[in-house]
C-alpha positions as a Markdown table, in Angstrom:
| # | Residue | x | y | z |
|---|---|---|---|---|
| 1 | Met | -46.3 | 191.0 | 76.5 |
| 2 | Gly | -43.4 | 191.0 | 78.9 |
| 3 | Arg | -40.4 | 188.8 | 78.6 |
| 4 | Pro | -40.9 | 185.5 | 80.6 |
| 5 | Arg | -38.7 | 185.0 | 83.6 |
| 6 | Tyr | -36.9 | 181.7 | 84.2 |
| 7 | Gln | -35.0 | 180.5 | 87.2 |
| 8 | Arg | -31.4 | 179.9 | 86.7 |
| 9 | Ala | -30.7 | 176.2 | 86.1 |
| 10 | Arg | -28.9 | 174.6 | 89.0 |
| 11 | Leu | -27.2 | 171.2 | 89.0 |
| 12 | Val | -28.1 | 168.5 | 91.5 |
| 13 | Gly | -26.0 | 169.0 | 94.6 |
| 14 | Asp | -25.2 | 172.7 | 94.0 |
| 15 | Gly | -27.5 | 174.0 | 96.8 |
| 16 | Leu | -25.8 | 175.3 | 100.0 |
| 17 | Ile | -26.7 | 173.5 | 103.1 |
| 18 | Ser | -27.5 | 176.7 | 105.0 |
| 19 | Glu | -30.1 | 177.7 | 102.3 |
| 20 | Leu | -31.6 | 174.3 | 102.0 |
| 21 | Ala | -31.8 | 173.9 | 105.8 |
| 22 | Gln | -33.8 | 177.2 | 106.0 |
| 23 | Ala | -36.2 | 176.0 | 103.3 |
| 24 | Tyr | -36.6 | 172.7 | 105.2 |
| 25 | Leu | -37.3 | 174.5 | 108.5 |
| 26 | Thr | -39.9 | 176.7 | 106.9 |
| 27 | Glu | -41.7 | 173.6 | 105.7 |
| 28 | Ala | -41.2 | 171.8 | 109.0 |
| 29 | Ser | -42.7 | 174.7 | 111.0 |
| 30 | Gln | -46.0 | 174.1 | 109.2 |
| 31 | Arg | -46.3 | 170.4 | 110.0 |
| 32 | Leu | -44.6 | 169.9 | 113.3 |
| 33 | Arg | -45.7 | 170.7 | 116.8 |
| 34 | Pro | -43.8 | 173.5 | 118.5 |
| 35 | Gly | -41.7 | 171.2 | 120.7 |
| 36 | Ser | -40.8 | 168.9 | 117.8 |
| 37 | Tyr | -40.0 | 171.9 | 115.6 |
| 38 | Lys | -37.7 | 173.3 | 118.2 |
| 39 | Ser | -35.8 | 170.0 | 118.4 |
| 40 | Val | -35.3 | 169.8 | 114.6 |
| 41 | Arg | -34.2 | 173.5 | 114.5 |
| 42 | Phe | -31.6 | 172.8 | 117.2 |
| 43 | Ala | -30.2 | 169.8 | 115.2 |
| 44 | Leu | -30.0 | 171.8 | 112.0 |
| 45 | Ser | -28.4 | 174.8 | 113.7 |
| 46 | Leu | -25.6 | 172.4 | 114.8 |
| 47 | Leu | -25.3 | 171.1 | 111.2 |
| 48 | Thr | -25.3 | 174.5 | 109.5 |
| 49 | Ser | -22.9 | 176.0 | 112.1 |
| 50 | His | -20.3 | 173.4 | 110.9 |
| 51 | Leu | -21.1 | 172.8 | 107.3 |
| 52 | Gly | -23.6 | 175.6 | 106.3 |
| 53 | Gly | -21.3 | 176.9 | 103.6 |
| 54 | Glu | -20.8 | 173.6 | 101.9 |
| 55 | Gln | -22.7 | 172.4 | 98.8 |
| 56 | Val | -25.0 | 169.6 | 99.8 |
| 57 | Gly | -23.7 | 167.4 | 96.9 |
| 58 | Ala | -20.2 | 167.7 | 98.3 |
| 59 | Leu | -21.1 | 166.0 | 101.7 |
| 60 | Thr | -19.3 | 162.8 | 102.4 |
| 61 | Gln | -19.7 | 160.0 | 104.9 |
| 62 | Ala | -16.4 | 161.1 | 106.5 |
| 63 | Gln | -17.9 | 164.5 | 107.3 |
| 64 | Gly | -20.9 | 162.8 | 108.8 |
| 65 | Lys | -18.6 | 160.8 | 111.1 |
| 66 | Glu | -16.8 | 164.0 | 112.0 |
| 67 | Val | -20.2 | 165.7 | 112.9 |
| 68 | Leu | -21.2 | 162.6 | 114.9 |
| 69 | Gly | -18.0 | 162.7 | 116.8 |
| 70 | Tyr | -18.7 | 166.3 | 117.9 |
| 71 | Ile | -22.3 | 165.4 | 118.8 |
| 72 | Thr | -21.1 | 162.7 | 121.1 |
| 73 | Arg | -18.9 | 165.2 | 123.0 |
| 74 | Leu | -21.7 | 167.8 | 123.6 |
| 75 | Ser | -22.9 | 168.4 | 127.2 |
| 76 | Pro | -26.6 | 168.9 | 128.0 |
| 77 | Asn | -26.0 | 172.5 | 129.2 |
| 78 | Val | -23.5 | 173.8 | 126.7 |
| 79 | Arg | -25.8 | 176.3 | 125.1 |
| 80 | Lys | -26.4 | 177.9 | 128.5 |
| 81 | Tyr | -22.8 | 179.1 | 128.8 |
| 82 | Arg | -22.1 | 182.6 | 127.7 |
| 83 | Glu | -19.4 | 181.4 | 125.2 |
| 84 | Gly | -21.9 | 178.8 | 123.9 |
| 85 | Lys | -24.3 | 181.3 | 122.4 |
| 86 | Gly | -23.7 | 181.5 | 118.7 |
| 87 | Ala | -20.8 | 179.1 | 118.9 |
| 88 | Ala | -20.3 | 176.5 | 116.1 |
| 89 | Leu | -20.5 | 172.8 | 116.6 |
| 90 | Ala | -16.8 | 172.2 | 117.0 |
| 91 | Glu | -16.5 | 175.0 | 119.5 |
| 92 | Leu | -19.5 | 173.7 | 121.4 |
| 93 | Ala | -17.8 | 170.2 | 121.7 |
| 94 | Thr | -14.6 | 171.8 | 123.0 |
| 95 | Leu | -16.5 | 174.0 | 125.5 |
| 96 | Ser | -18.4 | 170.9 | 126.7 |
| 97 | Gln | -15.2 | 169.1 | 127.6 |
| 98 | Glu | -13.8 | 172.1 | 129.3 |
| 99 | His | -16.8 | 172.7 | 131.5 |
| 100 | Glu | -18.4 | 169.3 | 132.2 |
| 101 | Thr | -17.8 | 165.6 | 132.4 |
| 102 | Thr | -21.3 | 164.6 | 131.3 |
| 103 | Thr | -22.4 | 164.3 | 127.7 |
| 104 | Leu | -25.7 | 164.0 | 126.0 |
| 105 | Ala | -27.4 | 160.7 | 126.5 |
| 106 | Pro | -27.0 | 158.2 | 123.6 |
| 107 | Gln | -30.8 | 158.5 | 122.9 |
| 108 | Thr | -30.4 | 162.3 | 122.4 |
| 109 | Gln | -27.3 | 161.9 | 120.3 |
| 110 | Ala | -29.2 | 159.4 | 118.1 |
| 111 | Arg | -32.2 | 161.8 | 117.8 |
| 112 | Ile | -30.0 | 164.7 | 116.6 |
| 113 | Leu | -28.2 | 162.5 | 114.0 |
| 114 | Lys | -31.6 | 161.2 | 112.8 |
| 115 | Gln | -32.9 | 164.7 | 112.4 |
| 116 | Met | -29.9 | 165.7 | 110.3 |
| 117 | Ser | -30.3 | 162.6 | 108.2 |
| 118 | Gln | -34.0 | 163.3 | 107.7 |
| 119 | Phe | -33.0 | 166.7 | 106.4 |
| 120 | Leu | -30.7 | 165.0 | 103.8 |
| 121 | Asp | -33.5 | 162.6 | 102.9 |
| 122 | Trp | -35.7 | 165.6 | 102.2 |
| 123 | Cys | -32.9 | 167.0 | 100.0 |
| 124 | Val | -33.0 | 163.8 | 98.0 |
| 125 | Gly | -36.8 | 164.0 | 97.7 |
| 126 | Glu | -36.5 | 167.7 | 96.5 |
| 127 | Gly | -34.0 | 166.7 | 93.8 |
| 128 | Glu | -31.2 | 168.6 | 95.5 |
| 129 | Leu | -29.2 | 165.5 | 96.3 |
| 130 | Gly | -28.7 | 162.1 | 94.6 |
| 131 | Ala | -28.4 | 160.0 | 97.7 |
| 132 | Asn | -28.1 | 160.5 | 101.5 |
| 133 | Pro | -24.4 | 159.9 | 102.3 |
| 134 | Trp | -25.1 | 159.7 | 106.1 |
| 135 | Glu | -27.8 | 157.0 | 105.8 |
| 136 | Ala | -25.6 | 154.3 | 107.4 |
| 137 | Leu | -24.3 | 156.4 | 110.3 |
| 138 | Lys | -25.3 | 155.3 | 113.8 |
| 139 | Val | -24.5 | 156.2 | 117.4 |
| 140 | Lys | -22.3 | 153.4 | 118.7 |
| 141 | Asp | -23.7 | 153.3 | 122.2 |
| 142 | Arg | -27.1 | 151.7 | 122.3 |
| 143 | Pro | -29.7 | 154.4 | 123.1 |
| 144 | Glu | -31.4 | 153.6 | 126.4 |
| 145 | Val | -34.8 | 154.8 | 127.2 |
| 146 | His | -35.2 | 156.0 | 130.8 |
| 147 | Pro | -39.0 | 156.3 | 131.3 |
| 148 | His | -40.1 | 158.7 | 134.0 |
| 149 | Gly | -41.7 | 157.0 | 137.1 |
| 150 | Val | -45.4 | 156.4 | 137.7 |
| 151 | Leu | -46.6 | 158.6 | 140.6 |
| 152 | Thr | -47.4 | 156.7 | 143.8 |
| 153 | Asp | -50.6 | 157.6 | 145.7 |
| 154 | Glu | -48.3 | 159.2 | 148.4 |
| 155 | Gln | -46.7 | 161.4 | 145.7 |
| 156 | Val | -50.1 | 162.4 | 144.3 |
| 157 | Ser | -51.0 | 163.5 | 147.8 |
| 158 | Val | -47.9 | 165.6 | 148.0 |
| 159 | Leu | -48.7 | 167.2 | 144.6 |
| 160 | Leu | -52.3 | 168.0 | 145.5 |
| 161 | Gly | -51.3 | 169.1 | 149.0 |
| 162 | Ala | -48.9 | 171.7 | 147.5 |
| 163 | Glu | -51.9 | 173.5 | 145.9 |
| 164 | Asp | -49.5 | 175.1 | 143.4 |
| 165 | Arg | -51.1 | 178.3 | 142.2 |
| 166 | Val | -50.0 | 177.7 | 138.6 |
| 167 | Leu | -50.3 | 173.9 | 138.2 |
| 168 | His | -52.9 | 172.7 | 140.7 |
| 169 | Ser | -55.9 | 172.7 | 138.3 |
| 170 | Ala | -53.9 | 171.3 | 135.4 |
| 171 | Leu | -52.6 | 168.5 | 137.7 |
| 172 | Leu | -56.1 | 167.5 | 138.6 |
| 173 | Phe | -57.0 | 167.3 | 134.9 |
| 174 | Gly | -53.9 | 165.2 | 134.2 |
| 175 | Leu | -54.7 | 162.8 | 137.1 |
| 176 | Leu | -58.4 | 162.4 | 136.3 |
| 177 | Thr | -58.3 | 162.3 | 132.4 |
| 178 | Gly | -54.8 | 161.1 | 131.6 |
| 179 | Met | -54.3 | 164.0 | 129.2 |
| 180 | Arg | -50.8 | 165.0 | 127.9 |
| 181 | Ser | -49.6 | 168.4 | 128.9 |
| 182 | Gly | -49.9 | 169.8 | 125.3 |
| 183 | Glu | -53.5 | 168.6 | 125.2 |
| 184 | Leu | -54.3 | 170.3 | 128.4 |
| 185 | Cys | -52.7 | 173.6 | 127.4 |
| 186 | Gly | -54.9 | 173.7 | 124.3 |
| 187 | Leu | -58.2 | 173.0 | 126.0 |
| 188 | Met | -61.0 | 175.4 | 125.3 |
| 189 | Ala | -64.2 | 176.0 | 127.3 |
| 190 | Glu | -66.0 | 175.4 | 124.0 |
| 191 | Asp | -64.5 | 171.9 | 124.0 |
| 192 | Val | -66.7 | 170.9 | 127.0 |
| 193 | Thr | -70.2 | 169.6 | 126.2 |
| 194 | Ala | -73.0 | 168.3 | 128.4 |
| 195 | Lys | -74.5 | 164.9 | 127.7 |
| 196 | Gly | -77.6 | 164.8 | 129.9 |
| 197 | Asn | -77.4 | 162.3 | 132.8 |
| 198 | Leu | -73.9 | 161.2 | 131.6 |
| 199 | Gly | -72.5 | 164.6 | 132.7 |
| 200 | Arg | -69.9 | 166.7 | 130.8 |
| 201 | Phe | -67.4 | 165.5 | 128.3 |
| 202 | Val | -64.4 | 167.2 | 126.8 |
| 203 | Ser | -63.4 | 166.9 | 123.2 |
| 204 | Ile | -59.7 | 166.6 | 122.6 |
| 205 | Arg | -59.1 | 167.7 | 119.0 |
| 206 | Pro | -56.7 | 169.9 | 117.0 |
| 207 | Asn | -57.3 | 173.6 | 117.3 |
| 208 | Ala | -55.6 | 177.0 | 116.8 |
| 209 | Val | -53.6 | 176.5 | 120.0 |
| 210 | Arg | -52.2 | 173.0 | 119.6 |
| 211 | Leu | -52.0 | 170.0 | 117.3 |
| 212 | Leu | -52.3 | 166.4 | 118.5 |
| 213 | Lys | -49.7 | 163.7 | 118.6 |
| 214 | Ser | -51.6 | 161.3 | 116.3 |
| 215 | Lys | -55.0 | 160.7 | 114.9 |
| 216 | Ala | -55.7 | 158.3 | 117.8 |
| 217 | Ala | -55.2 | 161.2 | 120.2 |
| 218 | Glu | -58.5 | 162.8 | 119.0 |
| 219 | Arg | -61.1 | 161.6 | 121.4 |
| 220 | Glu | -63.9 | 162.5 | 123.9 |
| 221 | Val | -63.3 | 162.0 | 127.7 |
| 222 | Pro | -65.9 | 162.3 | 130.4 |
| 223 | Leu | -65.0 | 164.8 | 133.1 |
| 224 | His | -64.7 | 163.4 | 136.6 |
| 225 | Gly | -67.0 | 165.0 | 139.2 |
| 226 | Val | -64.0 | 166.8 | 140.8 |
| 227 | Leu | -63.3 | 168.4 | 137.4 |
| 228 | Glu | -66.9 | 169.4 | 136.8 |
| 229 | Gln | -66.8 | 171.2 | 140.1 |
| 230 | Leu | -63.5 | 172.9 | 139.1 |
| 231 | Leu | -65.1 | 174.0 | 135.8 |
| 232 | Asp | -68.0 | 175.6 | 137.8 |
| 233 | Thr | -65.9 | 177.4 | 140.4 |
| 234 | Ala | -62.4 | 178.1 | 139.1 |
| 235 | Leu | -61.9 | 177.9 | 135.3 |
| 236 | Pro | -62.8 | 180.4 | 132.5 |
| 237 | Lys | -66.2 | 180.1 | 131.0 |
| 238 | Ser | -64.9 | 180.9 | 127.5 |
| 239 | Gly | -61.7 | 180.7 | 125.6 |
| 240 | Arg | -58.7 | 178.7 | 126.9 |
| 241 | Leu | -59.3 | 176.8 | 130.1 |
| 242 | Phe | -55.6 | 177.4 | 131.0 |
| 243 | Pro | -54.7 | 180.7 | 129.3 |
| 244 | Asn | -51.5 | 181.2 | 131.2 |
| 245 | Leu | -50.0 | 177.7 | 130.5 |
| 246 | Ser | -47.7 | 176.4 | 127.8 |
| 247 | Val | -45.9 | 173.1 | 127.7 |
| 248 | Asp | -42.7 | 174.8 | 128.5 |
| 249 | Lys | -44.2 | 176.5 | 131.5 |
| 250 | Val | -45.7 | 173.2 | 132.7 |
| 251 | Val | -42.3 | 171.5 | 132.5 |
| 252 | Lys | -40.5 | 174.3 | 134.4 |
| 253 | Arg | -43.2 | 174.7 | 137.0 |
| 254 | Tyr | -43.2 | 170.9 | 137.7 |
| 255 | Ala | -39.4 | 171.1 | 138.1 |
| 256 | Asn | -40.0 | 173.8 | 140.6 |
| 257 | Leu | -42.3 | 171.5 | 142.5 |
| 258 | Arg | -39.7 | 168.7 | 142.4 |
| 259 | Arg | -37.1 | 171.0 | 144.0 |
| 260 | Arg | -39.6 | 172.0 | 146.8 |
| 261 | His | -40.7 | 168.4 | 147.4 |
| 262 | Pro | -37.7 | 166.0 | 147.0 |
| 263 | Glu | -40.1 | 163.1 | 147.4 |
| 264 | Leu | -41.3 | 163.8 | 143.8 |
| 265 | His | -37.8 | 162.9 | 142.5 |
| 266 | Gly | -38.0 | 160.9 | 139.2 |
| 267 | Thr | -41.4 | 162.1 | 138.2 |
| 268 | Val | -42.6 | 164.7 | 135.6 |
| 269 | Phe | -46.0 | 166.1 | 134.7 |
| 270 | His | -46.4 | 163.2 | 132.3 |
| 271 | Ser | -46.4 | 160.9 | 135.3 |
| 272 | Thr | -49.9 | 162.1 | 136.1 |
| 273 | Arg | -51.0 | 160.4 | 132.8 |
| 274 | Lys | -49.2 | 157.2 | 133.9 |
| 275 | Trp | -51.0 | 157.3 | 137.3 |
| 276 | Phe | -54.4 | 157.6 | 135.5 |
| 277 | Ile | -53.6 | 154.6 | 133.3 |
| 278 | Thr | -52.4 | 152.6 | 136.4 |
| 279 | Gln | -55.7 | 153.3 | 138.2 |
| 280 | Cys | -57.6 | 152.0 | 135.2 |
| 281 | Glu | -55.5 | 148.8 | 135.2 |
| 282 | Arg | -55.9 | 148.3 | 138.9 |
| 283 | Thr | -59.7 | 148.6 | 138.7 |
| 284 | Gly | -59.8 | 146.0 | 135.9 |
| 285 | Val | -60.5 | 148.2 | 132.9 |
| 286 | Pro | -59.8 | 146.3 | 129.7 |
| 287 | Glu | -56.7 | 147.6 | 127.9 |
| 288 | His | -58.5 | 148.7 | 124.8 |
| 289 | Phe | -61.0 | 150.7 | 126.9 |
| 290 | Thr | -58.1 | 152.6 | 128.5 |
| 291 | Ala | -56.5 | 153.1 | 125.1 |
| 292 | Thr | -59.6 | 154.9 | 123.9 |
| 293 | Leu | -59.6 | 157.2 | 126.9 |
| 294 | Val | -56.0 | 158.2 | 126.8 |
| 295 | Gly | -55.6 | 158.4 | 123.0 |
| 296 | His | -53.4 | 155.5 | 122.3 |
| 297 | His | -53.6 | 153.3 | 119.2 |
| 298 | Ser | -56.2 | 150.6 | 119.9 |
| 299 | Ala | -54.9 | 147.5 | 121.6 |
| 300 | Arg | -55.5 | 144.0 | 120.2 |
| 301 | Ser | -57.7 | 141.4 | 121.9 |
| 302 | Ala | -56.5 | 138.0 | 122.9 |
| 303 | Asn | -57.5 | 136.6 | 119.5 |
| 304 | Lys | -55.6 | 139.3 | 117.7 |
| 305 | Leu | -58.7 | 141.3 | 116.6 |
| 306 | Thr | -57.8 | 145.0 | 116.2 |
| 307 | Tyr | -60.5 | 147.0 | 117.9 |
| 308 | Gly | -59.7 | 150.2 | 116.0 |
| 309 | Leu | -60.6 | 148.5 | 112.7 |
| 310 | Tyr | -63.6 | 146.3 | 113.7 |
| 311 | Ser | -65.2 | 148.0 | 116.7 |
| 312 | Ala | -67.4 | 151.1 | 117.0 |
| 313 | Gly | -65.7 | 151.9 | 120.3 |
| 314 | Ile | -66.9 | 151.9 | 123.8 |
| 315 | Ser | -70.0 | 153.8 | 124.8 |
| 316 | Asp | -70.2 | 157.1 | 126.6 |
| 317 | Ala | -71.8 | 155.3 | 129.6 |
| 318 | Gln | -68.8 | 152.9 | 129.7 |
| 319 | Lys | -66.4 | 155.8 | 129.6 |
| 320 | Arg | -68.3 | 157.6 | 132.4 |
| 321 | Glu | -68.2 | 154.4 | 134.6 |
| 322 | Ile | -64.4 | 154.1 | 134.2 |
| 323 | Val | -63.6 | 157.7 | 135.0 |
| 324 | Glu | -65.9 | 157.8 | 138.0 |
| 325 | Gly | -64.1 | 154.8 | 139.3 |
| 326 | Ile | -60.9 | 156.8 | 139.7 |
| 327 | Arg | -60.3 | 157.9 | 143.3 |
| 328 | Leu | -57.8 | 160.5 | 144.3 |
| 329 | Pro | -55.8 | 159.5 | 147.4 |
| 330 | Val | -57.0 | 161.1 | 150.6 |
| 331 | Gly | -54.6 | 163.1 | 152.8 |
């Protein structure tokens, strides 16, 4: 019998930040959506570029304040500069001030700090750290949320009139189902089912292409007559309905549309979802009905009854009636 092998004993706090961050990212890649993972990876790349060689147990709150100070000086475009590629956090902060007067929004700064702190919480949970020394750190400026605008009917007309060769079909789906871009990009022809005189429905569920934002996002949505026609005439009959689209491509292509049509200023692809929800509201659809269609957590009724807990949900016939009540602007 061979001699048993044992891992070398390591004291709490001895692990290097760079090594632990790599282990954390490997785990995060299995549970996060691609966009969320990319954001976490960026935050940890900033951390390891500055403190990667440090033992995690040696981290102090003073170092956290130093890191936060650098984060508050970063510009949104610093990684796009030639000198910014591969630069460490302190160098990026200096480059930012040399090239630009704008800095990351407080909301973005807070997100980066939170992602670093969540990594340290993970280290605590893994027994690599006794306590998170950065737990009390906060971005001083109050993070402000700047939601993107709801599309007006005039802007919808501009979008559809552009007949963009890449986005046109996806825009129709967004406007007439309220789907998120990630949900659209992962749609499969096999997700579409016929329900007799109720027409065709599409099942939005996790698959090999994409995950969903939450359990509530898993749902069935009836396809508007316009979309049924699109399925019959323009979209693939098997596999992905939008094989050439990714969330990144949707974002960039919509930005291209915005440049070509200045009247779309202040809107993004997600604004199609807001337009759909607005149409539901204007036609008198109850809030919890709309929540079911767009994959939000169920709303509460006036007497505080939670529909998600006590209701079997709205019927397919009710869903069909709501969707068919949506009218695209003419002209």
